[in-house]
C-alpha positions in Angstrom: -53.6 59.5 43.9 -56.5 57.6 42.3 -58.3 55.3 44.7 -57.4 51.6 44.1 -61.0 50.6 43.4 -61.4 53.2 40.6 -62.5 51.4 37.4 -60.0 53.2 35.2 -57.2 52.2 37.6 -58.0 48.5 37.1 -57.9 48.8 33.3 -54.6 50.9 33.5 -53.0 48.3 35.8 -54.2 45.4 33.6 -52.8 47.1 30.5 -49.4 47.6 32.3 -49.3 44.0 33.4 -50.1 42.9 29.8 -47.3 45.1 28.4 -44.7 44.3 31.0 -45.3 40.6 31.8 -46.5 39.0 28.6 -42.9 37.8 27.7 -42.7 36.0 31.0 -45.8 34.0 30.3 -44.9 33.5 26.7 -41.6 32.0 27.8 -43.5 29.5 29.9 -46.1 28.7 27.2 -48.8 30.2 29.3 -49.5 33.4 27.3 -53.1 32.3 26.3 -54.2 31.8 29.9 -52.6 35.1 30.8 -54.2 37.0 27.9 -57.7 35.5 28.7 -57.4 36.5 32.3 -56.3 40.0 31.5 -58.9 40.4 28.7 -61.7 39.2 31.0 -60.8 41.8 33.7 -60.7 44.6 31.1 -64.0 43.4 29.5 -65.9 43.0 32.8 -64.8 46.5 33.8 -65.8 48.0 30.5 -69.2 46.1 30.1 -70.3 46.9 33.7 -69.5 50.6 33.3 -70.9 50.8 29.8 -74.2 49.2 30.9 -74.7 52.1 33.3 -73.2 55.0 31.3 -72.6 53.9 27.7 -69.9 56.5 27.1 -67.0 54.8 25.5 -68.2 51.9 23.4 -71.5 53.4 22.4 -72.9 53.0 18.9 -72.3 50.5 16.1 -69.1 48.8 15.2 -67.1 51.3 13.0 -64.1 50.7 10.7 -61.6 51.3 13.5 -63.2 48.7 15.8 -63.7 46.3 12.9 -60.0 46.3 12.4 -59.6 44.7 15.9 -61.8 41.8 14.9 -60.2 38.7 13.2 -61.5 37.4 9.9 -62.7 34.2 11.4 -66.0 35.3 13.0 -69.5 34.1 12.6 -72.8 35.1 14.2 -76.5 34.8 13.8 -78.2 38.0 12.9 -81.5 36.6 14.3 -82.1 33.3 16.0 -84.6 31.4 13.8 -87.7 29.9 15.4 -86.4 26.3 15.0 -83.1 27.1 16.7 -82.4 23.4 17.3 -81.4 23.2 13.7 -78.6 25.7 14.2 -75.2 24.0 14.6 -71.7 25.2 15.4 -70.7 24.6 11.8 -73.7 26.6 10.5 -72.7 29.7 12.5 -69.1 29.4 11.4 -69.9 29.0 7.7 -70.8 32.6 7.1 -74.1 33.4 8.8 -73.0 36.9 9.5 -69.6 37.8 8.2 -67.2 40.2 9.6 -68.4 43.1 7.4 -72.0 42.5 8.7 -70.8 43.3 12.2 -71.3 47.0 11.3 -75.0 46.4 12.1 -74.1 45.4 15.7 -73.1 47.5 18.6 -69.6 47.5 20.1 -71.0 46.6 23.4 -72.9 43.6 21.9 -69.5 42.3 20.5 -67.7 42.9 23.8 -70.4 41.0 25.7 -70.1 38.1 23.3 -66.4 37.8 24.1 -67.1 38.2 27.8 -69.7 35.5 27.8 -67.4 33.1 25.9 -64.6 33.5 28.4 -66.8 33.6 31.5 -68.8 30.5 30.5 -65.6 28.7 29.5 -66.8 28.4 25.9 -63.2 28.2 24.7 -61.3 25.7 22.5 -57.6 25.8 21.9 -56.3 25.9 18.4 -53.0 24.1 18.4 -50.2 22.7 16.4 -48.8 19.7 18.1 -48.6 20.7 21.8 -48.3 24.4 21.1 -51.3 26.7 21.3 -51.5 29.1 18.4 -54.9 30.5 19.1 -58.3 30.1 20.6 -61.9 29.7 19.5 -64.6 31.5 21.7 -68.3 31.3 21.3 -71.5 32.5 22.9 -74.3 30.2 23.5 -78.0 30.8 24.3 -79.8 27.7 25.3 -78.8 25.1 22.7 -77.9 27.7 20.1 -74.4 28.9 19.4 -75.1 32.4 18.1 -71.5 33.8 18.0 -68.1 32.3 17.4 -64.7 33.8 16.8 -61.1 32.6 16.3 -58.1 34.6 17.5 -54.5 33.9 17.0 -52.4 34.6 20.1 -51.2 37.9 18.6 -54.7 39.0 17.6 -55.9 38.3 21.1 -53.0 40.3 22.6 -53.7 43.2 20.3 -57.4 43.1 21.0 -56.9 43.2 24.8 -54.4 46.1 24.6 -56.5 48.1 22.2 -59.7 47.7 24.2 -57.8 49.0 27.2 -56.3 51.8 25.2 -59.7 52.9 23.8 -61.3 52.8 27.2 -58.5 54.8 28.9 -58.3 57.4 26.2 -62.0 58.2 26.4 -62.5 57.9 30.2 
């Protein structure tokens, strides 16, 4: 039996919880909170292990990984000297488009998502009282250098696929 503190076991269990319990949270209109908590657990495990070994999510974002990323993404390739001029809207309006992410590492992307969740840089996207998605961003000092919007379904797929990739390669 695998020891309970094994990093792979944590990802396996989180993936199982996602697959088995998602409908219960969806029924209660709590699926976004559930997904964010599961995703953060998966990402922290991945990013901490990858910092040391860089085995699974090494290299640049390839086509397969790019397929996991929603269309609504913006990022700064480089932070300009006068970064106080950078605004949230500026980042979102196409400074760094999805296809430009091929110049970034997979771990860079994962860490931006991690930072957004961990620092509570999250806005809901809703219709009426129903959440239909979220907006996450990464911020360095006063500069928002990364922003992404996920529908609930995209967020679920992203969490499950990250876990799957990690488990297949570990």
